[in-house]
N, C-alpha and C positions, 0 to 999 in steps of 0.2 A: 621275509616276504609279507606283504600286506594280504589279508584275506579278500582279495577282490579278483573276480574273474572278468576281464575286460572284453575277451573275444572268444567265441566258440566257432571253430572252422570245421565244416562238414566236407568231407571228400565225396564228390559227386561224379557220376558217370557221364552226364550230359549237361554242361553249364547252362546253356540257354533254357533247357527244360526246368532246371532248379530255379533259375532266375524267375521264370514265368510262374512257377508254383508258389514261391514265396511272395512275389508281387501280388498274386491273387489273394494271398492270406493278409495282405496289408503291410508287408515289410517294405521300407523304402530304401533305395540304394544310395550310398554315399557318393559324393563327387570323386572320392579316391578310388572307386571301382575301376578296374580295367577290363579289357577284353577277356583276359585269362583268369580273372578273380573278381568276385563281387563281395562288397562289404555292406551289410544292412544295418540301419540304424535300429537300436533297441533301447530300452529304458535302463541305461547303466551297463548292460552287457550287450555287446554287438554280435552279429552272426556274420561268418565268413563262408563263402562257397567257393570251392577250388577243385580242380581235377583230382579225383581220388588217387590217381597214379603219382602226380606231382606232390600231393600231401604225404604220401607214403614214402616217397624218396626223401622229402625234406625232413621227415620224422625218423628216417633210417630204419624203417620196418618194411617187411615184405608185403606187397600188395596182393594178397591171396585171395581177395574178393570173398572171404569167408562170410559167415552169417553175422549175427549180432555181435557188436564189439564190445559189450560190457557197459554200454552207457545209454541212458535214456534221459532226453532232455524233458524239462517240465515247464508248463505254463499254468500259472494259478489264475483262476477267475473268481468273480464275486458271488456266483450262485450255481446250483445245479443246471438250470436252464442255460446259463452261459456255457457250461461244459458241452452240452448237447448242441448248441449253436456253433461253437468252434469245431466240433467233430463234423457237423454237416458242411461247414465252410471248407474244411480240409478235403472232404470227399468231393465237393464240387470243384475244387482246384486240381484234383487229380491224385489225391492221397487215398490211402486205404485204412478204414477203421478197422483195428485189430481187436478191440474190446469196446463195446458200446458203454455209455455212461451208466454207472450203477452205483449204489451206496457201498461204502467201504467198511471195513471192520473198525477203523479208526474214527468213524463219525462223520466222514466227508463223502464226496461223490467224485468219481473220476472215470475216465476212459482213456483209450490209447489209439493214436493213429501212426501210420508210417508214411513218410514223404516218398516221392517216386524212386529215391535211391535206398529206401528201407530204414532210414533213421526214424527212431521211435520218439514219439512225443507223448507224454502223459499230460492230459488236460484235467486239472483238479480244482475242486472247490474244497478248501479246508476252512472250516468255520473258526479254527483256532488261529488262523493266520490272516488278519485283516490286510487289505490292500491299500497302499497310499495313492495319491493322485496320479502318479505315473504307472500304477499297476504293479509296483514291487510288493512282494510279500514281506510282511513285518513279522518276524519270528518273535515268539514270546521270550522274556527274560533277556 
């Protein structure tokens, strides 16, 4: 297996609401999107939005609507001010800031928001990870 993640699919309770939320954050839908599923363009890794019930069935796991699923998505930006700007953008789009931007123990700056379905997003500035022209983090070494 090549170490590449091509698509992250989020199970959502209300697909039209999720579509509107991510559109408000600047995600653009692919022409492959359908009424029952949305595919959003990313810079290398794309985002899918699909019914939580259908995603659970497809993954052969119970849809118990439990809390956090053990995954937090991350979006790196170029400065602490950009962290705060993205958190404000998420709030304006209908998300909930769970932790405001603040300095970290590892020398960066980050905050966390939840989308309307509770999926957590860490917004981070890591001065050790420069970003390329497409916004992808370049890891050292």
